[in-house]
C-alpha positions as CSV (number, residue, x, y, z in Angstrom):
1,M,0.0,-0.3,-0.2
2,N,1.1,3.4,-0.5
3,T,0.8,4.4,2.8
4,A,2.2,8.2,1.5
5,A,-1.3,8.6,0.4
6,F,-2.1,8.0,3.5
7,N,0.4,9.4,5.7
8,V,-0.2,6.8,7.9
9,S,2.4,4.2,9.8
10,E,3.1,0.7,9.6
11,A,1.1,-0.4,12.7
12,E,-1.9,2.1,11.0
13,E,-1.8,0.6,8.2
14,R,-2.1,-3.1,9.5
15,E,-5.1,-1.7,11.6
16,M,-6.9,-0.6,8.6
17,L,-6.5,-3.2,6.9
18,R,-7.5,-5.5,9.7
19,S,-11.0,-3.8,9.3
20,I,-11.3,-4.9,5.5
21,P,-12.5,-8.8,5.6
22,S,-10.5,-8.7,1.8
23,G,-7.3,-7.6,3.3
24,R,-6.2,-5.3,0.8
25,L,-7.8,-1.7,0.1
26,G,-10.0,-1.4,-3.5
27,K,-7.7,-0.5,-6.5
28,P,-9.6,1.9,-9.6
29,T,-9.8,-1.4,-11.3
30,D,-12.4,-2.4,-8.9
31,I,-14.4,-0.5,-9.3
32,A,-13.8,-0.2,-13.0
33,N,-14.7,-3.8,-13.4
34,L,-18.1,-3.4,-11.8
35,A,-18.7,-1.2,-13.8
36,L,-17.6,-3.1,-16.9
37,F,-20.3,-5.8,-15.5
38,L,-23.0,-3.5,-14.6
39,A,-22.7,-2.4,-18.8
40,S,-22.5,-6.3,-20.6
41,N,-25.3,-8.2,-20.7
42,E,-24.8,-10.4,-18.2
43,A,-26.4,-7.7,-15.7
44,S,-29.4,-6.9,-17.5
45,F,-31.2,-8.5,-14.9
46,I,-29.7,-6.1,-11.9
47,T,-32.2,-3.0,-11.7
48,G,-31.9,-0.4,-8.9
49,Q,-29.3,-1.7,-6.9
50,N,-26.7,0.0,-4.6
51,I,-23.7,-2.2,-5.0
52,A,-21.2,-1.9,-2.0
53,V,-17.4,-2.5,-3.9
54,D,-15.5,-2.6,-0.2
55,G,-14.0,-5.9,0.2
56,G,-16.5,-6.7,2.6
57,Q,-16.0,-3.9,4.8
58,T,-19.7,-3.0,5.0
59,I,-20.9,-6.4,6.2
60,L,-18.6,-7.1,9.0
61,A,-19.7,-3.2,9.7
62,E,-23.2,-4.3,9.7
63,T,-22.0,-7.4,11.8
64,R,-20.0,-6.1,14.3
65,H,-23.0,-3.0,15.0
66,N,-25.5,-6.1,16.0
67,E,-22.9,-7.7,18.2
């Protein structure tokens, strides 16, 4: 990870990554791949959805909130 972009220490980086089930930060290509899929015929039956591209962070936060 480019810690200079976030201005965080290695310990802070490890803590941040612990909150993401996929174990990594998202990349622009993660968003681009979703956009390409949604624009394809394979996604023709998907309508009106909110799709989180966050490596599972949303579901983890919801789980922790409900504990």
